[in-house]
N, C-alpha and C positions, 0 to 999 in steps of 0.2 A: 249729432256727435261728430266732431272733427275727425277726418281721416288721419291715420298715423302717417307721418312723413317717412317715406322709404328711400333707401339709397338707390342709386342708379341701377346697380346690379339686382337689387330686390324688386324694383319696379319692373325691370325687364323680365325677370322670372315670372312675376305676377301676370304680365301681359302675355307671355308665351303660354302659360297654363290656360289662361282664358281663351286664347286663340285656338289652342288644341280642342278645348271643349266646344267652342263654336263651330269649328270645322267638323267635328264628330256629329254635331247636331244638324248642321245646315249643308255640309258639303263644301268642298274647296271653291267651286265656282260661285255659289250663292253667298258665301260669307262676306261680310263687309267690315270695314274699319269701324263703322258705327255700331255693329253688333258687339264687337270686342269691348269698345268703350262703354256701351250701355251695360254690359254684363258686370263691369267693375265700378260703374257709377263715376266714370271720368270723362273728360272731353275727348273728342276726335283728335284735337290738336296734340294732346298728350301722347296718344298712340303714335301719331305721325312724327312726333319729336324723336321717338325711339326707333321707329321703322318708317322710312319716308314714303313707302308705297305698300299697297296691299300685298303685292307679290313678294316683297322682302319679308313682310310679317308672316305670310303663309310658309315660305321656305324656312324661315327661322323656327317657326312653331313645329314644323315637321321634323327638322333636325333635332330640336329639343326632345321631342317624344322618342324619336328613333335612337338617339344617343343613350337614352335611359334603357331601352331594350338591348342595345349593344352591350351596355354595362352588365346586364343580367347574363347575356350570352357568354361574355368573357369570364364571368365568375363560374359558370357551368363548365366551360371548356378548360378552365384553369384548376379544376379539382384534382386532388391526388388520387388518381384512378387510372385504369387502362384507357387507351385512346378510344377503343370501341365503346366502352361504357360511357365515356364523356360524349361521344358523338350520338349515341342512342338517347342520352339524357337531353341533349340539345334538340334532337328531333321532337321529343315529347313536349319540351317547352315551346318549340316553334309552332307546333300544330295548333290551329285555332281552337278555342274553347269558349263556351258561353256567347257573349255578344261580340267577341273578337274585335274589340275596339282598336287594338294595335293594327290588326290586319286591315280593318276598314280604312284606317288612316293611310296605310301603304297603298292600298288600291286607289284611294282618292289621289294620292301623290303621283302614282304612275299615270293615271288618266290625265290629270291636269298638267303633268310634265310634258305631254305631247305638244302643248302650246306655250308653256312657261319655261324658258331656258334656265332660269335660276333654280327653280324647283327640280328640273331634270338633272342639273349638275349636282345638287345636294343629294338627291335620291341615288344617283349613280355612284357617288363617292361612298355613301353609307353601304350600298350593295357590295362594293368592292371590299370594304372593311369586313363585312360578314363572310365573304368568300375567303379572304386572307386568313381569318381566324380558323375556319374549317380546314383550309389547306395546311396550316401549321400543325393542327392536331393529327391530321392524316400523316404528315411527314414524321411526326414523333412516333406514331404507331409503326411506320415502316422501319424507322431507325431502331425501335425496340424489338423488332422481329415479330410483331403481332400479326401482321398481314403483309402480302407482297405487292400492294398497289404500285404499279410502275409510273403512274402519272398523277400525283396528288393534286396538282392545280386543276387538271382537266376533270378529275373526279369531283372536286369541290364545285366546279362550274356546273357539271351535269346534275349533281345531287341537289344543289340549291335551286337550280332552274326547275327541277322536277317537284321539289317541295313547294316552291312558289306557285306552280300550276295547280297542285292539289289544294293548297290553302285558298287560292282564289275560288276554286270550284266549291269548296265546303263553306266559304264565307258568303259568297254571292247567292248561291242557290240552296234553298232550304229543302230538306227531304231527299237529298241526293246521297252523296257519299258520306258515310258515317265517319266520325273521328277514329273509331276502332279500325275500320277498313283502311283509312288513310295511314294510320300508324303501321299496320301490317305491310302495306305496299312500300312505305318509306323504309322500313327495316329491310325488306327484300332488296330495294334499290341500293341501300348502304352495303349490304352483303356483296352484291354484284360488283359495286365499285371498288370495294376493298379486296376482292378476290377471296372472300370467305365462303365456306359452305353455307347453305340456307339455314336460317335460325330454326330451332325446334318450336319456339313459342309463336 
């Protein structure tokens, strides 16, 4: 059966999805152009036509997956609710669950980014977008009189760094910190950063 002819944009999307799947299965270091091509039944040359190097493909695949996650975060933070409720909802969405595929991809990107400047640049840019989104909601909460946080940008930095560390621990090591404990600690950190009294729950 002949393959359906795809537009350039559709083909690129297909390649990025396949690359994400292969990175999840093999890891950033081990994945090859040939693995992505074989998964789709296309030639290596076709993959290289769209992404001239493995490094470009990996960086684009990571950005593709992370942008999807950022879209979900923006929808959560954009709800019509108090800033505190939106931030707590974001923490619950952010915390790893199940196989934590999104988190495994981020951890792969951070590790590979130590030696891959393009991947490091993409990951840093997406990290900044996440922090900006959190900063904006904290600023909205301060403006609405919900809490007195004097340094929204600093609070966003500290909170996201703390969440990243907890997420890495719960994703990489099994049988350690539970998701429930992580959420309790994250809520307590949020309360401290916003200048709120400790939560009752």
